[in-house]
C-alpha positions as CSV (number, residue, x, y, z in Angstrom):
1,M,143.0,95.8,116.4
2,S,143.5,96.4,113.0
3,K,141.2,98.9,111.0
4,K,139.6,96.3,109.2
5,L,138.3,94.8,112.3
6,Y,137.1,98.4,113.1
7,L,135.2,98.9,110.0
8,L,133.6,95.9,110.7
9,Y,132.4,96.7,113.9
10,G,131.5,99.8,112.5
11,L,129.1,98.2,109.3
12,I,127.5,96.1,112.4
13,F,126.9,99.1,114.3
14,L,125.5,100.8,111.4
15,G,123.1,98.4,110.2
16,V,122.0,97.6,113.9
17,L,121.0,101.2,114.6
18,F,119.4,101.3,110.9
19,L,117.3,97.7,111.7
20,S,116.0,99.4,115.1
21,N,114.5,102.1,113.3
22,I,112.5,100.1,111.0
23,S,109.5,100.4,112.5
24,A,106.6,97.5,113.7
25,V,104.0,95.4,111.7
26,N,101.4,98.3,110.7
27,T,97.9,97.3,112.7
28,C,95.5,99.2,114.0
29,W,93.3,98.4,117.7
30,V,90.8,99.3,120.4
31,E,92.2,101.3,123.3
32,T,90.7,102.1,126.3
33,N,91.2,105.8,125.7
34,A,93.2,108.3,123.3
35,A,96.0,108.9,126.3
36,T,96.7,105.3,126.4
37,C,96.7,104.9,122.6
38,T,99.6,107.7,122.8
39,Q,101.4,106.2,125.1
40,N,101.9,103.0,122.8
41,S,102.8,104.8,120.1
42,G,99.2,104.9,118.3
43,Y,96.9,107.5,116.7
44,T,93.2,107.7,117.2
45,I,91.7,107.4,113.8
46,M,87.9,107.2,115.8
47,H,86.0,106.9,119.1
48,V,83.9,103.6,119.6
49,S,81.4,102.9,122.4
50,D,83.2,99.1,123.0
51,T,85.4,96.8,121.3
52,T,82.4,94.8,119.9
53,N,78.7,95.2,118.9
54,A,79.8,99.2,118.9
55,H,78.7,101.9,117.5
56,G,81.2,105.0,116.3
57,E,81.9,108.7,116.4
58,L,84.2,110.6,114.4
59,A,87.9,111.3,115.8
60,S,86.9,115.3,116.4
61,Q,84.0,113.9,119.0
62,S,84.5,113.0,122.6
63,N,81.4,111.1,123.9
64,Y,83.2,107.4,123.9
65,A,86.4,106.5,125.5
66,K,87.5,104.2,123.6
67,V,89.5,104.5,120.5
68,V,90.4,102.9,117.5
69,C,94.2,103.4,117.6
70,C,96.1,102.5,114.5
71,N,100.4,102.6,115.0
72,F,101.1,104.2,111.6
73,G,100.8,107.8,109.7
74,N,100.8,111.1,111.1
75,G,97.5,111.4,113.2
76,G,95.5,113.1,110.8
77,T,92.3,112.7,110.4
78,T,90.9,115.3,107.8
79,C,89.2,113.9,104.9
80,S,91.6,114.0,101.6
81,T,90.6,116.5,98.5
82,N,92.0,113.5,96.6
83,L,89.0,111.6,95.4
84,D,89.1,107.4,95.4
85,S,88.8,106.6,91.9
86,I,86.0,104.0,92.1
87,T,83.6,105.7,95.0
88,D,84.3,109.6,93.9
89,E,84.7,109.8,97.9
90,P,88.0,111.0,99.9
91,A,90.7,108.5,99.1
92,N,91.6,108.2,102.8
93,K,87.8,107.5,103.9
94,F,87.6,104.4,106.0
95,L,84.2,104.4,106.4
96,G,81.1,106.0,106.4
97,L,79.1,107.2,109.5
98,Y,75.2,108.2,110.0
99,S,76.0,111.0,112.4
100,P,79.2,112.5,114.3
101,T,78.7,110.4,117.3
102,N,76.6,107.1,118.6
103,A,76.5,106.1,114.9
104,H,75.8,103.3,113.0
105,I,78.6,102.8,110.2
106,E,78.6,102.0,106.3
107,N,81.0,100.3,103.9
108,P,83.7,102.6,102.8
109,G,83.8,101.3,99.2
110,I,79.9,102.4,98.2
111,V,80.1,104.3,95.3
112,K,79.0,107.9,95.6
113,Q,75.2,107.8,94.4
114,Y,74.3,104.8,96.9
115,I,75.9,106.2,100.0
116,N,73.4,106.2,103.0
117,Y,75.3,108.3,105.5
118,N,77.1,111.5,104.9
119,Y,79.8,111.9,107.7
120,N,83.0,110.3,106.7
121,A,85.6,108.8,109.4
122,C,89.2,109.7,107.4
123,Y,92.8,108.8,107.8
124,S,96.1,110.5,106.7
125,G,97.7,106.7,107.1
126,L,95.0,105.2,104.7
127,E,93.9,105.0,101.2
128,S,91.4,102.3,99.2
129,C,89.3,101.0,101.6
130,S,86.4,98.3,100.7
131,T,84.9,95.4,102.6
132,I,85.8,92.0,102.3
133,P,84.0,88.4,103.8
134,T,86.1,87.6,106.6
135,G,86.9,84.4,105.8
136,S,89.1,86.8,103.0
137,N,92.9,87.8,103.7
138,C,93.5,91.4,103.5
139,N,96.7,91.2,105.5
140,S,99.0,91.0,102.6
141,G,101.4,93.4,100.6
142,D,99.9,96.9,101.8
143,L,96.8,95.6,103.0
144,L,95.5,96.0,106.5
145,E,92.3,95.3,108.8
146,V,91.1,98.2,110.2
147,A,87.6,97.0,111.8
148,Y,85.0,94.3,111.2
149,M,81.5,95.6,110.7
150,S,78.1,93.6,110.9
151,D,76.7,94.2,107.7
152,Y,77.4,96.9,104.9
153,T,75.1,99.6,106.0
154,N,73.1,100.4,109.1
155,A,75.9,98.4,110.8
156,H,77.9,98.0,114.5
157,I,81.6,98.1,114.3
158,E,84.0,95.3,115.8
159,S,87.8,95.5,116.8
160,P,90.3,93.8,114.2
161,A,92.3,93.0,116.9
162,L,89.7,90.7,119.0
163,S,91.0,86.8,119.1
164,S,87.5,85.6,117.5
165,H,85.1,88.1,115.7
166,N,81.4,88.1,115.5
167,Y,80.5,89.8,112.2
168,G,81.0,88.3,108.7
169,T,82.8,91.5,107.2
170,K,85.9,93.5,107.4
171,I,87.2,96.7,106.5
172,C,90.5,96.4,104.4
173,C,92.3,99.6,103.6
174,T,95.8,100.1,101.7
175,V,98.4,101.6,104.3
176,T,99.9,104.7,102.8
């Protein structure tokens, strides 16, 4: 074989190698437990009581087996010291919780002086989270559906991966 053919095969090999390292589409879903989330190349960002009509708890808690799992970021659930320019809350906050466990949730995009819930669920791979009506599309560009919620505050949470949704509001975030 000629040197040009070896060069061509080498370039094809490098191209395939490069493409195989590009990650899959960013997504979040509810998994049966944290171990299964990890086995499926995900990170636990919070725990939930079920896939729909659920209460939530911070990732640091362990009262619920089911977890919201995301396949991007680095697994960090510490709230950022960088503040969102609109809400004056941590930039990586994706929702508010009434308490650390067995909690109703609140819209992450509420301006600080109107916040009812004092526990922030944060994730290193997300920022600039807000809510939009279910009929709107947030899966464009760097935006991602993280969860659905039953209302803007005092709400239950639902998995974004269900085939149909019971709630009219979704949480959309920028993937960092």
